[in-house]
C-alpha positions in Angstrom: 120.3 40.0 55.9 117.9 41.2 53.3 117.4 44.9 53.0 114.1 46.0 51.4 113.8 49.7 50.7 110.5 51.6 50.5 112.3 53.6 47.8 113.7 50.9 45.5 114.1 53.2 42.4 115.6 56.1 44.3 119.4 56.9 44.0 120.5 59.9 45.9 123.7 60.0 43.9 121.7 60.9 40.8 121.4 64.4 42.3 125.0 64.9 43.0 125.4 67.5 40.2 123.3 69.8 42.4 125.9 69.7 45.2 128.8 72.0 45.6 132.2 70.4 44.7 133.4 69.9 48.3 130.1 68.1 49.2 130.2 66.0 46.1 133.8 64.8 46.8 133.0 64.2 50.5 129.9 62.0 49.7 131.6 60.2 46.8 134.6 59.3 49.0 132.2 57.4 51.2 131.7 54.9 48.3 135.4 54.1 48.1 137.0 52.4 51.1 140.7 51.6 51.3 141.1 49.1 54.2 143.9 51.0 55.8 143.7 51.7 59.5 145.4 54.3 61.6 144.2 53.2 65.1 142.7 49.8 64.8 144.7 46.6 64.7 143.5 44.1 62.1 142.0 41.8 64.7 140.1 44.7 66.2 138.8 45.7 62.8 137.5 42.1 62.2 135.8 42.1 65.6 134.2 45.4 64.7 133.1 44.0 61.3 131.1 41.3 63.0 129.9 43.6 65.8 128.7 46.4 63.5 127.1 44.0 61.1 125.1 42.6 64.0 124.4 46.1 65.4 123.2 47.5 62.1 121.6 44.3 61.0 123.5 44.6 57.7 126.3 42.5 56.4 127.0 44.3 53.1 130.7 44.4 52.9 131.2 47.8 51.4 128.9 49.6 53.8 130.3 47.9 56.9 133.8 48.6 55.7 133.0 52.2 55.5 131.6 52.1 59.1 134.8 50.5 60.4 136.9 53.1 58.6 134.8 55.9 60.1 135.2 54.4 63.5 139.0 54.1 62.9 139.2 57.7 61.8 137.2 58.9 64.8 139.4 57.0 67.2 142.6 58.1 65.6 141.6 61.7 65.9 140.6 61.2 69.5 138.0 63.9 69.5 134.7 63.6 71.3 132.1 66.2 72.2 131.2 64.8 75.7 132.1 62.1 78.1 130.7 61.2 81.5 133.0 61.4 84.6 134.9 58.2 85.1 134.5 57.0 81.5 137.8 56.6 79.6 138.3 58.6 76.4 136.9 56.8 73.4 140.1 55.4 72.0 141.0 53.8 75.4 137.4 52.7 76.0 137.1 50.9 72.7 140.5 49.3 72.9 140.0 47.9 76.4 136.5 46.8 75.4 137.7 45.0 72.3 140.5 43.4 74.3 138.0 42.1 76.9 135.7 40.9 74.1 138.5 39.0 72.5 139.9 37.4 75.7 136.4 36.4 76.9 135.4 34.8 73.6 138.7 32.8 73.5 138.4 31.8 77.1 134.7 30.8 77.0 134.4 29.5 73.4 138.0 28.9 72.3 137.4 31.2 69.3 137.3 34.8 68.3 134.1 36.9 68.3 134.0 37.1 64.5 134.1 33.3 64.2 131.2 32.6 66.5 127.7 31.9 65.3 125.2 34.7 64.9 123.1 33.8 67.9 126.2 33.5 70.2 127.4 36.9 69.0 124.0 38.4 69.7 123.9 36.9 73.2 127.4 38.3 74.0 126.4 41.7 72.7 123.2 41.8 74.7 125.0 40.9 77.8 127.6 43.6 77.4 124.9 46.2 76.6 123.5 45.6 80.1 126.8 45.4 81.9 126.7 41.6 82.3 129.6 40.5 80.1 131.3 37.3 81.3 133.6 36.2 82.7 133.3 39.1 85.1 137.0 39.3 86.0 137.8 40.1 82.4 135.2 42.9 82.2 135.7 44.5 85.6 137.9 47.2 84.2 135.6 48.0 81.3 132.5 50.2 81.7 130.5 47.8 79.5 127.4 49.9 78.9 129.5 52.9 77.9 131.5 50.7 75.6 128.4 49.4 73.9 126.8 52.9 73.6 130.0 54.4 72.2 130.2 51.8 69.5 126.5 52.1 68.8 126.9 55.9 68.4 129.9 55.6 66.1 128.4 52.8 64.0 125.0 54.5 63.6 126.5 57.9 62.6 128.6 56.2 60.0 126.0 53.8 58.7 123.4 56.5 58.2 125.8 58.8 56.4 126.5 56.2 53.7 124.8 57.2 50.3 123.4 53.7 49.7 121.6 53.9 53.0 120.4 57.4 52.3 118.8 56.1 49.1 117.2 53.2 51.0 115.6 55.4 53.6 114.6 58.1 51.1 117.0 60.8 52.3 117.7 63.3 49.7 121.2 64.1 50.7 122.6 67.6 51.1 120.0 70.2 50.2 122.6 73.0 49.8 122.7 74.9 47.5 119.5 73.7 45.9 117.3 74.0 49.0 113.6 72.9 49.4 110.7 74.7 47.8 107.6 72.8 49.1 107.6 73.2 52.8 104.1 71.9 53.8 103.7 68.5 55.5 103.2 65.7 52.9 104.5 67.8 50.0 107.6 66.6 48.2 109.9 68.5 45.8 110.2 66.7 42.5 113.7 65.5 43.3 112.8 63.9 46.6 112.3 60.1 47.0 108.8 58.7 46.6 107.8 55.5 48.3 107.3 52.5 46.0 103.5 52.6 46.5 103.4 56.2 45.2 106.1 56.0 42.5 
């Protein structure tokens, strides 16, 4: 998957000297993944690697690994701000969803989700997103749409907090303590990203 940025010369990390030490450490830690999981089993992590790559349309290893580790950390802490009635807590929801995904792929295709072709993975994901995962008996205990949406939320919040993605979308990173000076629409501070057609 080829990622083309509108800000090819911009690197948000070049401004890290402007951040306070805690913020600098927090953001830098996102660039260094360890591969150790507190909640996820290895097979679950590999299913999530394929799932999140497809979901974010990005197969860059270091970014997707960060996404997986963020999901693992969130699930191991077990905290969530809100949950609809009848929906299991996130750790239980993700685990039963991944179990159903693994079982259904092996039953229907005699292979694991992460070994299937891209188009097949996409078809499976789209079915689950609308509550139509098959075989139905394997999915009847899983609120499929909630499973899909929870993984979408966890993956997106991690993906768009990675510094490389910040640079690609032109996000300037933490403004504190530097702050913004030019506040009118269309005006940029000197340190903000400029699109390639303006650079």
